[in-house]
N, C-alpha and C positions, 0 to 999 in steps of 0.2 A: 810093503810092510804088512798090510792086512788084506786078505782076500776072503770075501763072503760069497758062497755059492749055494743057490737053490735052498735058501733058509726058510723054514716053516716054524712058527711058534704060535701056540694057542693058549687062551685062558679058558680052561675047561673045554666046552663045546664051541667056543668062539675063536675063529681063526684070525689072528692079528697080523701075522706075516704069512704071505702066500707065495713063497718061492723067490724071495728077493736075492739079487746078486749085485755086488759092487766091490770096488777096489779102493784102497787108500795107499798112495805111494809115499815113500819117505820124503820128509821135508815139505809136504803139501798140506793145504787146508782143504778138506773135502766136506761139503755140506749135504745134509739130508733135509729137504724142505717138503712141505705139504701141509694140508689142513689137519685139524684135530682128528685123531683116530686113524691117521694114515699109516701108523706103524713105526713112526720115527723113534720114539722113546723105547718101544719094544725092541727095536733093532739093537740099540745101545745096551739095554739091559740083558739081552741074550748074549751079546758078545762078551760083556763083562762078567757073566756067570750068575747074575741075579735071577735070570730066568733060564730054564732048560729048553732047548729047541726040540721040536718033534722030529725033525730031520734036517739034513743039510750040513754044509761044511763051513768052518771058520778057521782059517789059517793065519796065524800071527807069527811073522818071521818064518821059521821052518817048522813050527809046531801046529798040529791040529788040536784046537782047544774047545771045539764044540762040546758043551756039557760039562766043562770043567767048573769046579767051585770058584767063587769070586776071589778068594784069597790066593789061589794058585795063579789065576789070571793076572792079578795085581803084581804078584812077585815076578812075573815075566817082563813087567815094564809097561803095563797098560793101566792107566788111571782114569777114573770117571768122576766128573763133577755132576752130581745128580740134579734132576729137576727139583726145584724148591730148596736147593742148597744143602739141606739136612745137616746143618752144623749141630754139634752137641752142646746144647744150651747149659747143661749142668757143669761144663768145664770152662776154663778160661780160654781166651784167644790163643795163648801160647800152647796150652795143652792140646787144643784142636789141631794146631799146626804140627806139633810133634807126633800126633797120631798118624799124620800123613806119611811119616817116615818109619812106620812100625815094621815094614818088611826089610828095612835096611840094617846093616850091621857094619857100618864104616865110620871113619873118624871125621867126616866132613858134614855131619848133620848140623852142627853148630854154625858152620860157615854158611850153609844153605839157609838156615833160619835167619841169619843176619841179612842175607840177600833178599829174602822175602820182606823184611822190615824196610830195606832200602827201596824196594819197589812199591810197597804199600805202607806208607808212613803212618796212616791212621791205625794200622794194626799194631805197630810198635808202641804208639801212644796208649793203646788200650790192651796191651799184652796181658796184664794181670786182671782185667775185667772179665766177668762172665760173658760168654759169647752171645747169650740171648739178649744182652743189652745193646747189641749193635743194630743199626738200621738195616733195612733190606739190602741196600747197596753195599754196606760194609760187610754184611754176611756173605755176599757174593764174592767180595775180595778175599774173605777168609776161606771160602770154598776153593777158589783158585789157588791160593797159597798152600792149602792143605794138599791139593793134588800135586802141585809142583814139588813139594817136599818128598814125594815118592820118586823123584827123578824119572818121570815116565818117558818111554820111547814114543808112546802114542797117548795123547790127551784127548779124552772124549768129553765134550761139553753138551749137556742136555738142557735146552731152553734157558741159557744164561741170562736172557733179558726179561724173563717171565716176571710180571708183577712189579717191575721197577719203573720209576719216573723217567720221562724222556731224557732228561739231562744225564741221569745215571746210566741209561741205556747207551748213550753216546760214549761214556767212559768205559763201559764194559767192552764195547767193540774196539775201542782204542787199545785196551789191554790185550784183547785177542790178537789184534794186529801186531803188537809187540811180541806176544808169545810165539807167533808163527815163525819168528826168527830163531827160536831155540828148540822147537819140538814140532812133531807132526800132530795135526789136529783133525779129529772127526767131530763135526759140529752139527747138532740137531737144533733147529731154530724155526719157530713159527713166523718170526719177522723175516720173511723171505728177502725183502729188499736189503736189509742189513747183512744177512747171511751171504747173499750173492755178491755183495760189495767186498767182503773180506776173504771169500773162498777162491780157490783156484779152479775147482771142479765141483759139480753138484749133481745130485740125483733127486728127482721129484717123485715122491711116493704118493700113491693113491690106492686106498683100499688094501694096504698090505703088499702092494706090488710096485715095482719101479715102472713109472709111466713115461719118464723122459730122463735123459741125462745129457751132459755136455759141459764144456768149459763155462765157468760161471759168468764170464763177460758176455758170452753168446746168449745164455739163458736170460740175462737181464734185458736183452733186446728182442727176445722171442715174443711175438704178439700173444701167443697162447698163455705163456707164463705171466706176462704183464696183466692180461685180463683176469686171470684166475687168482693171482697171488700178490701182484704189486700195485693194483689200482691203475691210475692213469700213468702213461709213459712220460718220463722226464727226459 
């Protein structure tokens, strides 16, 4: 579904991605893990059109999308849940959700909205409230719901557990486990243990490069990954 080849992205004179390559197959959860500054979020933002690459190829389906504007990328069926959630606090919960469907022009938006409310009951209870009154965990549910409203073919999640309490983190990864049954997921997550538990395949980024890759189950038991990212082995 997604093929990234030899991708370079910079912030001015600072090189953030240094020729990374990876694939995301349809129906799979692929994780990008690594320390802060490894290039994980930069990779997502470059794919989604928030950042423009210096060079390299990004193929989504049969389209070469490197350098496309974010709205064109979204219209193809690629939705991103950004780091920090970035909900629109001046709008209600329901208005935020409906904005997720802004590229759609079909008759099933209302049905999808009700499905979101079935999945996230707290959002239904607060549908008329301002989104900035939600807790951090509730805002993450809203960010998930907003992305699902786009009916994405590929859902990109950028640090979904960031800043959340441990119990909420457990719930977030339970939801990701549920979402993998309905859509392909590219997951960026600093909590490598959780990411490797939910992912099918993973790439380890270091200094803007892919340092290691493999099935997530194998990486969970790799002594180098355990030492660098997972702490003691369980």
